[in-house]
C-alpha positions as CSV (number, residue, x, y, z in Angstrom):
1,M,-10.6,24.1,-3.0
2,K,-10.1,23.0,-6.8
3,T,-12.0,19.9,-7.7
4,V,-12.6,17.8,-10.7
5,K,-16.0,16.1,-11.6
6,K,-15.8,12.5,-12.5
7,G,-19.1,10.3,-12.9
8,G,-21.0,13.2,-11.1
9,N,-18.6,13.0,-8.0
10,E,-16.4,16.0,-7.2
11,L,-12.9,14.8,-6.0
12,P,-10.7,17.0,-3.9
13,G,-7.3,18.1,-4.8
14,G,-7.8,18.5,-8.5
15,E,-6.7,14.7,-9.1
16,P,-9.3,12.0,-10.3
17,E,-8.5,9.3,-7.8
18,D,-8.9,6.4,-10.3
19,L,-6.1,7.6,-12.6
20,I,-2.4,7.1,-12.6
21,W,0.0,8.5,-15.0
22,G,3.6,8.6,-16.1
23,I,5.7,6.1,-17.7
24,N,7.1,4.4,-14.3
25,A,3.8,4.2,-12.6
26,V,1.8,2.9,-15.4
27,G,4.6,0.5,-16.3
28,E,4.4,-1.1,-12.8
29,A,0.8,-0.9,-12.8
30,L,0.7,-2.8,-16.0
31,Q,2.4,-5.8,-14.4
32,S,-0.9,-6.4,-12.6
33,S,-3.4,-6.1,-15.6
34,A,-6.4,-6.8,-13.7
35,C,-6.1,-3.4,-11.8
36,I,-5.9,-1.4,-15.2
37,S,-9.2,-0.8,-17.1
38,E,-8.1,1.6,-19.7
39,L,-4.9,3.2,-21.1
40,F,-4.8,6.7,-22.6
41,V,-2.2,7.6,-25.0
42,Q,-1.3,11.1,-26.1
43,R,-1.5,11.1,-29.9
44,G,1.8,12.1,-31.5
45,K,4.0,11.0,-28.4
46,A,6.3,8.0,-29.4
47,G,9.4,6.3,-28.0
48,P,10.4,2.8,-27.1
49,R,9.1,3.1,-23.4
50,L,5.8,4.3,-24.4
51,Q,5.4,1.6,-27.1
52,Q,6.4,-1.1,-24.6
53,L,3.4,0.1,-22.5
54,I,1.2,-0.1,-25.3
55,D,2.3,-3.6,-26.3
56,Q,1.7,-4.6,-22.5
57,A,-1.7,-3.1,-22.5
58,R,-2.7,-4.9,-25.7
59,A,-1.4,-8.2,-24.5
60,G,-3.7,-7.9,-21.3
61,D,-6.5,-7.1,-23.4
62,I,-6.9,-3.5,-22.0
63,A,-8.7,-0.9,-23.8
64,I,-6.3,1.7,-25.2
65,R,-7.5,5.3,-26.4
66,F,-5.2,7.6,-28.2
67,V,-6.3,11.2,-27.5
68,E,-5.2,14.8,-28.4
69,P,-3.1,16.3,-25.8
70,D,-5.9,18.6,-24.4
71,R,-8.3,15.7,-24.0
72,M,-6.0,13.7,-21.6
73,P,-8.1,13.0,-18.6
74,V,-5.9,14.8,-16.0
75,P,-5.7,18.2,-14.7
76,R,-3.9,20.6,-17.2
77,H,-0.2,21.0,-16.4
78,T,-0.1,17.4,-15.2
79,R,3.4,15.8,-16.1
80,H,2.0,12.5,-17.5
81,Q,4.7,11.7,-20.1
82,G,2.1,11.1,-22.7
83,V,0.4,8.2,-20.7
84,V,-2.5,7.7,-18.2
85,A,-4.1,4.7,-16.9
86,R,-7.5,4.2,-15.5
87,Q,-7.1,1.9,-12.5
88,S,-9.9,-0.3,-10.7
89,E,-9.2,-1.2,-7.2
90,A,-6.9,-4.0,-6.9
91,P,-8.5,-7.3,-6.2
92,P,-7.9,-8.3,-2.6
93,V,-7.1,-11.9,-1.4
94,S,-9.0,-13.5,1.4
95,L,-7.6,-14.0,4.6
96,E,-7.5,-17.7,4.1
97,K,-5.8,-17.6,0.9
98,L,-3.3,-15.3,2.2
99,L,-2.4,-17.8,5.1
100,D,-2.5,-20.6,2.8
101,G,0.2,-19.0,0.5
102,L,2.4,-18.3,3.6
103,S,2.1,-21.7,4.7
104,E,3.1,-23.3,1.4
105,K,6.2,-21.1,1.1
106,E,9.6,-22.4,2.2
107,T,11.9,-19.4,2.9
108,P,15.1,-19.1,5.0
109,V,13.4,-16.2,7.0
110,P,10.1,-16.4,8.8
111,P,7.0,-14.9,7.2
112,R,6.2,-11.1,7.6
113,L,2.9,-9.6,7.7
114,L,2.0,-5.9,7.8
115,V,-1.3,-4.8,9.4
116,L,-2.7,-1.5,8.9
117,D,-5.3,-0.3,11.4
118,S,-7.5,2.4,9.7
119,I,-4.8,4.3,7.7
120,Q,-7.0,7.0,6.1
121,D,-4.5,9.1,4.2
122,P,-4.0,8.0,0.5
123,R,-0.4,9.1,0.5
124,N,0.6,7.7,3.6
125,L,-0.8,4.5,2.5
126,G,1.1,4.7,-0.8
127,S,4.2,5.2,1.2
128,I,3.7,2.7,3.6
129,L,3.2,0.2,0.8
130,R,6.1,1.3,-1.0
131,S,8.3,0.6,1.8
132,A,6.8,-2.5,2.8
133,L,7.7,-4.1,-0.6
134,A,11.3,-2.7,-0.1
135,A,11.6,-4.3,3.4
136,G,9.9,-7.6,2.5
137,F,6.6,-7.3,3.9
138,V,4.7,-8.3,0.7
139,N,1.4,-9.5,2.6
140,V,-0.5,-6.7,3.9
141,I,-3.9,-6.8,5.8
142,M,-6.1,-3.6,6.1
143,T,-9.3,-2.9,7.7
144,R,-12.4,-2.7,5.1
145,E,-14.4,-0.1,6.5
146,R,-12.2,2.5,8.4
147,S,-9.2,2.6,5.6
148,V,-8.8,4.7,2.5
149,P,-9.7,2.7,-0.5
150,I,-6.8,1.6,-3.0
151,T,-7.2,4.8,-5.2
152,G,-5.2,6.2,-8.1
153,T,-3.2,8.4,-5.5
154,V,-2.4,5.5,-3.2
155,A,-0.9,3.6,-6.6
156,R,1.1,6.7,-7.6
157,T,2.5,7.2,-4.3
158,S,3.5,3.5,-3.9
159,A,5.5,4.0,-7.1
160,G,4.2,0.7,-8.6
161,A,4.8,-1.4,-5.4
162,L,1.0,-2.1,-5.3
163,A,1.2,-4.4,-8.2
164,H,3.7,-6.6,-6.4
165,L,1.8,-6.8,-3.0
166,R,-0.9,-9.2,-1.7
167,L,-3.4,-7.3,-0.1
168,C,-6.3,-8.5,2.3
169,R,-9.3,-6.5,3.7
170,V,-10.9,-7.8,6.8
171,V,-14.0,-6.6,8.6
172,N,-13.1,-7.4,12.2
173,L,-9.2,-6.7,12.8
174,A,-9.0,-7.8,16.3
175,E,-10.5,-11.3,15.5
176,T,-8.2,-11.4,12.4
177,L,-5.3,-11.0,14.8
178,R,-6.6,-13.8,16.9
179,I,-6.5,-15.9,14.1
180,L,-3.2,-15.0,13.1
181,K,-1.9,-16.0,16.5
182,E,-3.6,-19.3,16.0
183,H,-1.2,-19.7,13.0
184,G,2.0,-19.1,15.0
185,F,2.2,-15.2,14.4
186,W,3.7,-12.9,17.0
187,I,1.9,-9.7,17.0
188,Y,3.9,-6.5,17.5
189,G,1.9,-3.3,18.0
190,A,3.7,0.2,17.2
191,V,2.8,2.9,19.5
192,A,4.3,6.3,20.2
193,E,4.8,5.7,24.0
194,S,8.3,5.9,25.7
195,E,7.1,3.4,28.4
196,V,7.1,0.3,26.1
197,V,9.9,-1.5,24.8
198,S,12.4,-0.1,22.1
199,V,12.1,-1.8,18.8
200,Y,15.8,-2.0,19.0
201,N,15.8,-4.2,22.1
202,V,13.3,-6.5,20.8
203,D,14.1,-10.2,19.8
204,F,12.2,-10.9,16.6
205,S,11.8,-14.6,15.9
206,G,9.1,-16.8,14.3
207,P,6.4,-15.5,12.2
208,I,5.9,-11.8,12.8
209,C,3.0,-9.3,12.3
210,L,3.5,-5.7,12.6
211,V,0.5,-3.7,13.4
212,I,0.5,0.1,12.3
213,G,-2.3,2.3,13.6
214,S,-4.0,5.4,12.4
215,E,-2.2,8.8,11.7
216,G,-4.1,10.5,14.5
217,K,-5.4,7.8,17.0
218,G,-3.1,5.1,16.7
219,I,-3.9,1.3,17.4
220,R,-7.5,1.1,18.4
221,P,-8.1,-0.4,21.9
222,L,-9.7,-3.8,20.8
223,V,-6.8,-4.2,18.4
224,R,-4.2,-3.4,21.0
225,K,-5.5,-6.0,23.3
226,Q,-4.5,-8.8,20.6
227,C,-0.9,-7.6,20.4
228,D,1.7,-9.6,22.3
229,I,4.3,-6.8,22.4
230,L,3.9,-3.2,22.2
231,V,6.9,-1.4,20.5
232,T,8.3,2.1,19.9
233,I,10.9,4.0,18.2
234,P,13.0,5.9,20.8
235,M,12.8,9.8,20.2
236,C,15.8,12.1,20.8
237,T,13.2,14.7,22.1
238,P,9.8,14.5,23.7
239,F,8.4,15.7,20.5
240,N,7.0,12.6,18.4
241,S,7.7,13.9,14.9
242,L,7.0,10.8,12.9
243,N,4.2,10.3,10.9
244,A,2.5,6.8,10.3
245,S,4.4,6.3,7.0
246,V,8.0,7.2,8.4
247,A,7.3,5.2,11.5
248,A,6.3,2.2,9.5
249,A,9.2,2.4,7.1
250,I,11.8,2.4,10.2
251,L,10.1,-0.6,12.0
252,M,9.8,-2.6,9.0
253,F,13.4,-2.2,7.7
254,E,14.7,-2.7,11.5
255,I,12.8,-6.0,11.4
256,S,14.0,-7.0,8.3
257,H,17.7,-6.4,9.2
258,R,17.2,-8.6,12.3
259,I,15.8,-11.5,11.0
260,R,18.2,-12.0,7.7
């Protein structure tokens, strides 16, 4: 397997995990300047969209480095469009602050929370976050110890959605769900079991919290015990062909469609 060395660490897959590249991905990330520490621009590249990124970086007091084409800090043959950004992990919000923000909002629809229990694949996580923003689940709770960190791969796969979400990391997810129930949330756990209720037959109302489990084992037992209702996506065949990111997208959009 090809690796890239960075700071003494070898990263699998040939991609530095703290880098994002491309006009669109970097542009979206710059909307949250606290997550970008450095911008690399290929010397000799020009254009209005690239200049806009440079201006945004300067306005956010982000270091800009103009480098030769062969010094861009990404694997060769990467289609970076002349711009690469170094990302630091997105600053999470505390559970208390997240809940305070929800209670202060006056919206025509009840609040929606997405909870991710031990998602470990960065591309799955990025895809889920991209779908979450599109479906209106802008508040996301993740486990601190058992989840993949917010890396460059996550940011790139999210297609810029990461900059528009409020992320909260917690140590004890089961306890967090108990607190959410005290704040009036109904906890819906997504499982791949035909015996539980179909998502299409659930009457979603009130503050909603959707729990998505890990790619392999699903929702952990202690977390599952805190769920009020277990829901599933009915399949046309006994074979469960949906991965975590696809299932999460279907469920979130179904919920959003119901509560509009």
